[in-house]
ROLUMMI-506728 format. One line per field, with one value per residue (C-alpha): chain; x, y negated, z; residue in one letter. Coordinates in pm, whole numbers, plus 50000, padded with zeros to 5 digits. Each point is the difference from the previous one (the first is absolute). Example, Ala and Ser with C-alpha at 12.3 -4.5 7.8 and 13.67 -1.06 7.14 Angstrom:
chain: A  A
xx: 51230  50137
yy: 50450  49656
zz: 50780  49934
resn: A  S
//
This chain:
chain: A  A  A  A  A  A  A  A  A  A  A  A  A  A  A  A  A  A  A  A  A  A  A  A  A  A  A  A  A  A  A  A  A  A  A  A  A  A  A  A  A  A  A  A  A  A  A  A  A  A  A  A  A  A  A  A  A  A  A  A  A  A  A  A  A  A  A  A  A  A  A  A  A  A  A  A  A  A  A  A  A  A  A  A  A  A  A  A  A  A  A  A  A  A  A  A  A  A  A  A  A  A  A  A  A  A  A  A  A  A  A  A  A  A  A  A  A  A  A  A  A  A  A  A  A  A  A  A  A  A  A  A  A  A  A  A  A  A  A  A  A  A  A  A  A  A  A  A  A  A  A  A  A  A  A  A  A  A  A  A  A  A  A  A  A  A  A  A  A  A  A  A  A  A  A  A  A  A  A  A  A  A  A  A  A  A  A  A  A  A  A  A  A  A  A  A  A  A  A  A  A  A  A  A  A  A  A  A  A  A  A  A  A  A  A  A  A  A  A  A  A  A  A  A  A  A  A  A  A  A  A  A  A  A  A  A  A  A  A  A  A  A  A  A  A  A  A  A  A  A  A  A  A  A  A  A  A  A  A  A  A  A  A  A  A  A  A  A  A  A  A  A  A  A  A  A  A  A  A  A  A  A  A  A  A  A  A  A  A  A  A  A  A  A  A  A  A  A  A  A  A  A  A  A  A  A  A  A  A  A  A  A  A  A  A  A  A  A  A  A  A  A  A  A  A  A  A  A  A  A  A  A  A  A  A  A  A  A  A  A  A  A  A  A  A  A  A  A  A  A  A  A  A  A  A  A  A  A  A  A  A  A  A  A  A  A  A  A  A  A  A  A  A  A  A  A  A  A  A  A  A  A  A  A  A  A  A  A  A  A  A  A  A  A  A  A  A  A  A  A  A  A  A  A  A  A  A  A  A  A  A  A  A  A  A  A  A  A  A  A  A  A  A  A  A  A  A  A  A  A  A  A  A  A  A  A  A  A  A  A  A  A  A  A  A  A  A  A  A  A  A  A  A  A  A  A  A  A  A  A  A  A  A  A  A  A  A  A  A  A  A  A  A  A  A  A  A  A  A  A  A  A  A  A  A  A  A  A  A  A  A  A  A  A  A  A  A  A  A  A  A  A  A  A  A  A  A  A  A  A  A  A  A  A  A  A  A  A  A  A  A  A  A  A  A  A  A  A  A  A  A  A  A  A  A  A  A  A  A  A  A  A  A  A  A  A  A  A  A  A  A  A  A  A  A  A  A  A  A  A  A  A
xx: 47265  49813  50237  49815  49664  50057  50278  50301  50355  50115  49840  49965  50004  50293  50183  50370  50175  49974  50121  49772  49723  50128  49733  50157  49759  50108  50180  50182  50139  50107  50158  50140  50178  50194  50113  50139  50137  50241  50181  50152  50246  49935  50061  49854  49639  49721  49659  49683  49744  49640  49714  49985  49918  50008  50225  50416  50085  49834  50149  50346  50006  49859  50285  50219  49939  50036  50297  50248  50322  50226  49846  50078  49713  50061  49603  49975  49657  50098  50144  49949  50434  50255  50208  50247  49760  49857  50364  50039  49652  50098  50353  49790  49753  50307  50191  50273  50165  50064  50079  49731  50133  50094  50037  49782  50337  50086  49685  49946  50387  49853  49731  50148  50267  49702  49813  50323  50098  49591  50090  50260  49824  49735  49750  49798  49849  49689  49904  49621  49840  49700  49739  50286  49826  50067  50430  50137  50158  50329  49921  49939  50253  50243  49799  50082  50367  49979  49883  50323  50168  50080  50211  50087  49690  49731  49897  50023  49712  49630  49761  49628  49821  49652  49761  49687  49909  50161  50370  49984  49911  50335  50221  49868  50111  50373  50238  49903  50022  50335  49786  49728  50170  50123  49666  49981  49652  49703  49642  49678  49788  49656  49709  49858  49682  49634  50029  50276  49888  49797  50323  50206  49751  49974  50346  50051  49730  50140  50396  49836  49844  49630  49855  49700  49797  49979  49899  49659  50066  49817  50286  50259  49849  49982  50357  50111  49838  50085  50377  50062  50190  50269  50128  50124  49561  49869  50197  49884  49625  50004  50156  49750  49688  50112  50023  49637  49869  50156  49799  49686  50049  50045  50205  49926  50118  49746  49968  49902  50318  50159  49814  50074  50367  50072  49859  50206  50346  49999  49782  49732  50259  50044  50340  50064  50397  50001  49602  49777  49645  49839  50114  50262  50363  50140  49691  50183  50288  49933  49860  50317  50210  49804  50003  50370  50015  49773  50222  50285  49810  49920  50357  50160  49790  50073  50422  49900  49855  50316  50318  50222  49843  50151  50357  49762  49711  50313  50153  49713  49923  49864  50168  50023  50275  50128  50316  50220  49778  50061  49732  50088  49867  50010  49980  49664  50117  49986  50360  50057  50232  50304  49995  50164  50296  49924  50384  50099  50133  50400  50117  49956  50376  50026  49740  50076  50027  49778  49670  49701  49611  49875  50283  50060  49672  49744  49631  49976  49918  50352  50152  49898  50131  50348  49944  49965  50204  50310  49876  50026  49595  49805  49709  49663  49813  49717  49967  50057  49867  50114  50361  49976  49802  50213  50286  49846  50010  50395  50064  50010  49787  50015  50042  49945  50151  50046  50369  50319  50311  50093  49680  50088  50319  49892  49768  50284  49769  49952  49686  49689  50048  49655  50107  49743  50091  49825  49683  49939  49987  50181  50243  50272  50403  50122  50355  50230  50304  50138  50365  50060  49836  49924  49698  49973  49617  49863  49887  49849  50232  50321  50108  50048  50209  49855  50097  49771  49960  49815  49783  49946  49811  49690  50046  49790  50117  49712  50164  49955  50225  50033  50050  50074  49745  50139  49874  49772  49804  49952  49953  50266  50281  50152  49831  49619  49863  49816  50311  50214  50001  50204  50168  50151  50084  50165  50218  50114  49994  50315  50189  49825  50128  50390  50003  49852  49992  50298  50104  50018  49795  49702  49968  49953  49756  49821  50001  49773  49754  49686  49911  49826  50266  50268  49844  49893  50415  50079  49752  50180  50337  49931  49752  49665  49661  50010  49687  50162  49822  50236  49826  50147  50288  50089  50035  50168  50281  50057  50033  50216  50228  50031  50105  49755  49987  49764  50013  50131  49967  50360  50352  49845  50269  49993  49741  49728  49983  50198
yy: 51907  49687  49773  49845  50052  49730  49825  50052  50004  50273  50134  49730  50154  50291  50060  49981  49721  49767  49632  49854  50125  49865  49774  49752  49947  49846  50277  50111  49648  50002  50387  49893  49647  50265  50190  49698  49932  50256  49884  49697  50268  49931  50345  50256  50179  49917  50190  50007  50236  50073  50267  50235  49829  49641  49933  49988  50178  49783  49696  50163  50069  49590  49883  50205  49907  49595  50091  49674  50113  50052  50266  50374  50207  50360  50168  50337  50124  50360  49948  50339  50013  50084  49697  50178  50019  49700  49798  50209  49868  49670  50031  50154  49650  49791  50219  50074  50266  50277  50365  50266  50067  49698  49979  49716  49773  50030  49869  49750  49868  50016  49790  49760  49915  49958  49760  49799  49989  49839  49786  49817  50033  49774  50355  50064  50367  50104  50371  50067  50299  50088  50244  49904  50164  50349  49900  50184  49788  50152  49858  49675  49963  50050  49742  49722  50117  49869  49676  49950  49944  49640  49725  49659  49849  50280  50327  50206  50212  49949  50283  49948  50292  50058  50246  50103  49827  50309  49859  49727  50253  50191  49707  49923  50325  49978  50148  49732  49699  49829  50045  49840  49694  49897  50032  49618  50031  50191  50020  50186  50057  49975  50095  49769  49800  50026  49625  50096  50330  49786  49811  50334  50221  49702  49926  50376  49989  49687  50155  50327  49765  49948  49669  49957  50167  50354  50105  49902  49857  50266  50231  49799  49979  50385  50013  49810  50222  50314  49887  49768  49816  50233  49893  50364  50122  49719  50115  50396  49928  49682  50240  50254  49772  49875  50380  50069  49687  50042  50319  49859  49778  49700  49684  49898  50174  49999  50098  50349  50035  49951  50199  50303  49911  49967  50283  50203  49819  50033  50336  49736  50022  49565  49866  49919  49895  49661  49918  50133  49887  49917  50206  50161  49992  49672  49819  50229  49882  49623  50026  50107  49784  49731  50178  49933  49639  49911  50210  49806  49683  50066  50111  49657  49804  50219  49919  49629  49961  50165  49782  50225  49936  49717  50194  50269  49743  49802  50335  49973  49800  50052  50007  49623  49826  50065  49834  50068  50291  50237  50050  49887  50145  50035  50360  50078  50278  49968  49941  50283  49822  50117  50244  49870  50226  50097  49942  49640  49925  49922  49720  49985  50020  50282  50217  50282  49858  50246  49943  50100  49899  49910  49768  49806  49990  49719  49930  49820  49678  49961  50136  49679  49810  50153  49962  49595  49956  50181  49701  49732  49996  49992  50210  50043  50306  49848  49669  50181  50331  50088  49935  49963  49732  49807  50095  49780  49740  50043  49979  50387  50280  50378  50257  50357  50270  50380  50179  50088  49907  49878  49791  49851  49888  49890  49747  49917  49856  50092  50284  50069  50396  50200  50282  50302  50247  50345  49884  49734  49696  49770  49812  49708  49961  49682  50071  49713  50082  50319  50093  50341  50267  49744  49802  49726  49933  49679  49994  49808  49826  50124  50257  50424  50236  50320  50251  49964  50310  49993  49698  50259  50260  49791  49753  50129  49688  49741  49638  49618  49756  49574  49791  49680  49824  49729  49671  49992  50257  49806  49661  49792  49813  49914  50364  49978  49839  50188  50018  50112  50362  49992  49719  50207  50329  49809  49810  50352  50159  49780  50130  50345  50040  49911  50284  50264  49910  50138  49757  49644  50018  50234  49790  49702  50229  50060  49609  49925  50260  49907  50112  50298  50147  49875  50170  50339  49977  49969  50316  50185  49899  50138  50303  49833  50046  49776  49805  49629  49945  49820  50208  50099  50283  49760  49706  50209  50114  49653  49892  50288  49920  49614  50095  49800  49958  50255  50313  50344  50322  50149  49854  49670  49763  49919  49717  50218  49842  49976
zz: 46857  50105  49905  49649  50179  50216  49796  50156  49876  50251  50338  50284  50300  49961  50295  49823  50210  49679  50152  49682  50197  50331  50163  50207  50341  50212  50216  49709  49926  50343  49931  49676  50167  50277  49740  49765  50338  50006  49669  50213  50110  50378  50059  50228  49970  49900  50085  49793  50132  49862  50014  49698  49722  50099  49705  50139  49739  49735  50191  49987  49634  49941  50247  49745  49714  50118  50174  49898  49741  50268  50180  49956  50139  50094  50079  50190  49942  50187  50341  50131  49963  50286  50029  49737  49763  50044  49989  49647  49869  50090  49811  49695  50011  50041  49698  50265  49848  50282  49994  50082  50325  50135  50363  50232  50017  49630  49867  50262  49884  49642  50050  50221  49700  49776  50230  50038  49617  49961  50261  49829  49667  50137  50000  50321  50053  50156  50092  49993  50206  49901  50242  50287  50270  49820  50119  50333  50250  49878  49693  50099  50219  49681  49840  50292  49972  49673  50088  50190  49677  49927  49939  50220  49923  49891  50030  49620  50004  50088  50041  49974  50162  49856  50224  50142  50333  50226  49859  50261  50289  49863  50035  50327  50131  50236  49759  49776  50188  49828  49616  50165  50107  49675  49809  49860  49883  50080  49816  50017  49711  50065  49724  49882  50146  49863  49869  49735  49891  49656  49933  49993  49810  49712  50011  49932  49724  49840  49954  49866  49731  50147  50015  50232  50313  49963  50367  50138  50351  50134  49904  50123  50332  49969  49899  50288  50252  49808  49929  50353  49747  49958  49652  49901  50102  49843  49696  50004  50069  49772  49672  50113  49975  49659  49851  50193  49823  49657  50049  50026  49785  50200  49950  50396  50246  50326  50333  49899  49805  50272  50242  49801  49873  50400  50134  49715  50064  50372  50044  50226  50235  50079  50024  50336  50056  49931  50074  50245  50077  50348  50281  49799  50081  49894  50230  50284  49894  49956  50358  50132  49825  50157  50338  49944  49886  50295  50274  49842  50076  50377  50046  49816  50226  50333  49919  49956  50327  50177  50117  49802  49627  49893  49874  49819  49834  49862  49802  49774  49701  49627  49682  49893  49793  49629  49938  49681  49881  50285  50325  50336  50261  50386  50091  50217  50245  50419  50129  50226  50321  50111  50280  50303  50150  50352  50098  49966  49686  49944  49820  49628  49952  50198  49804  49737  49633  49878  49877  50246  49918  50278  50083  49710  49787  50096  49942  49700  50065  50259  49682  49804  50297  49938  49650  49944  50301  49708  49780  50277  50026  50309  49992  50213  49964  50241  49764  49636  50040  49645  49985  49588  50074  50210  49758  49723  50231  50030  49709  49983  49806  50115  49740  50059  49847  50017  49931  50105  50137  49683  49975  50318  49866  49669  50137  50284  50313  50333  50003  50170  50013  50049  50252  49983  50258  49981  50242  49665  50160  49880  50150  49882  49981  49901  49789  50027  49826  49809  49998  49847  50251  50267  50046  50225  50089  50173  50370  50195  50148  49781  49760  50024  49742  49931  49712  49698  49971  50381  49805  49683  50245  50050  49746  49579  49882  50068  50115  49947  49954  50015  49734  49926  49726  49807  49964  49730  50197  50294  49838  50146  49914  49600  49885  50164  49718  49694  49811  50309  49955  49607  50128  50343  49747  49725  50254  50158  49670  49914  50328  49904  49617  50045  50270  49825  49612  49949  49731  49949  49705  50150  50276  49754  49861  50329  50156  49674  50039  50123  50380  49944  49731  50255  50267  49777  49956  50321  50115  49746  50151  50305  49938  50107  49880  49683  49980  49964  50347  50252  50308  50331  49904  49703  50292  50261  49711  49831  50378  50086  49652  50113  50324  50205  50365  50118  50207  49840  50100  49866  50135  50108  50153  50360  49951  49892  49654  49667
resn: M  Y  Y  D  F  F  G  F  R  E  P  P  F  S  I  A  P  D  P  R  Y  L  Y  L  S  D  R  H  K  E  A  L  A  H  L  M  Y  G  V  Q  G  Q  G  G  F  I  V  I  T  G  E  V  G  T  G  K  T  T  V  C  R  C  F  I  E  N  A  P  E  H  V  D  I  A  L  I  L  N  P  R  L  S  A  R  E  L  L  S  A  I  C  D  E  L  G  I  A  H  A  A  N  A  T  I  K  I  L  V  D  A  I  N  Q  D  L  L  K  A  H  A  A  G  R  H  K  V  L  I  I  D  E  A  Q  N  L  S  A  E  V  L  E  Q  L  R  L  L  T  N  L  E  T  A  E  K  K  L  L  Q  I  V  L  L  G  Q  P  E  L  Q  D  I  L  A  L  P  E  L  R  Q  L  N  Q  R  V  T  A  R  Y  H  L  D  A  I  D  Q  A  E  L  P  A  Y  L  Q  Y  R  L  S  V  A  G  L  R  G  D  L  F  S  A  G  A  V  K  N  L  Y  R  A  S  E  G  V  P  R  L  I  N  L  I  S  D  R  A  L  L  G  A  Y  A  E  G  E  H  Q  I  T  R  A  H  I  K  R  A  A  K  E  V  T  G  G  I  R  N  R  S  L  R  T  G  S  G  G  P  A  K  S  Q  L  A  L  V  A  A  S  I  L  L  A  I  I  A  T  L  W  L  L  D  S  P  D  S  V  N  T  A  L  A  D  S  N  P  E  V  Q  A  G  G  T  I  E  R  D  E  T  T  D  P  V  P  A  E  Q  S  P  E  P  A  E  P  A  A  S  Q  P  A  S  F  V  L  D  S  H  A  M  P  R  A  Q  A  F  V  E  L  F  D  I  W  G  K  D  Y  N  P  T  A  F  P  N  A  C  D  H  A  R  N  S  G  L  R  C  L  E  R  Q  G  S  R  R  S  L  E  F  I  D  R  P  A  L  L  V  L  K  P  E  N  G  E  A  R  Y  A  V  L  R  S  L  D  G  E  T  A  T  L  A  V  P  G  G  T  E  T  V  P  F  R  E  L  E  R  Y  W  F  G  D  F  Q  V  L  W  R  V  P  E  F  M  T  G  D  G  F  Y  G  D  E  S  G  Q  E  L  W  I  G  A  R  M  M  E  I  A  D  R  L  A  G  S  G  P  E  S  T  R  V  K  R  L  A  M  E  Q  Q  V  R  W  Y  Q  E  Q  K  G  L  T  V  D  G  I  P  G  A  M  T  I  I  Q  M  N  N  D  L  K  V  R  V  P  R  L  V  T  A  P  A  G  G  T  R
//
């Protein structure tokens, strides 16, 4: 109607989720980065939340258009489905043939087979569910079970949940705590700032074919006040304002145009879902948050003044180091001291082998003492509150992962398991070795054996291991100069190629490849993420194949290394 009047090729303020019109504010860039993280094959859940109209669906469409070639995306737009209906919809999106009356088991088996075939072909599957706040707890639990599908190295399905803020409240329900613990990334998409609004308007106008300013300064100010930065409201009000200006024969949008358009769009009721004026709910909420922070500071200071506070303080640390592309992080949970038995303790040898949380779990700092001891290293939590900093000084690194028993066996290193009893307070156990269904735990003064299934009652997949870094990462010895990485990789590939290539000519070909191509070849052989980067998982598997003498988790000999 007004396109020719203003010189547009198409409507600039349509509310359709057209990725071309996505103005990437800092918030939208972060949301898109979280979605792009999902194609890296880490598995689990990514949760993107935002108020109505903040651009979640448009960000999702932009992600779909820019996803790598090896990624297959299943998009569910209507999640008001039963568990069986949702699985059927997933099969439809992934092109999996199934009977109309197929049971949940048949559908899950079909999805599992499809994911395995995709993994073998180098494909990665991502499931995106929009309006996820409409999912029932039963359906969300079924989605969690889908993330159990995995190889030894990675989970086969990445699930992205897009929803309104109440989705976070749903995930916080006690019956969904296992799913909530599998969320690997969260992001809340806020409205755009007032300073960004002129750039937002200009961007959409330019995509529609118009060069130059169309909105007066007063119009922009009124538009932000009326929309509170919500992109959908900005678009609706701007579109109506353009129509009003066209009816008056005006080529510039004024404050009056915005005022009339806002009244028509909102009915005179201001949107208070994201921002409120002075004295409104947002201010009260901010005061509540400030009070909570103040109480936390007071409590911390009181604890640090108490004689028994040292162990508690040592359990806290911050996200720190990256090595080999994997985040190395210390958990920030307070240890819970083991309860004292009212009866005199029996000698360890006479106690039953079954796992008892209070008897075998320990504070995080003590757990790291036991883990370093396995590696033949002393660790003093008082001197080094951050265990991973101490590891770096000892030629080691911390690697944090989430997975299953198969993941532990694949990495094949003693592991610090994060245990989460029903009261929600984390405890820690050091898994020294695995032999069938028997787990050996490192405890102060020795070891204890327990059935692994007893650990699984409290373990939801979070663990950390120590791993030995090569010389080129420490700057020591022959490989410590600028070309050390290439020399180190090349030297080890000479032996690895002979072991894994399968034939003499193939081994010769691999030895002649450039370092990055050698690493890619090896990663393909081991089912790792193929990126040509010798990161933590690649180095660990190379050491496994070369039988480097380091502590192992599975079938380790009596000496503790192999």
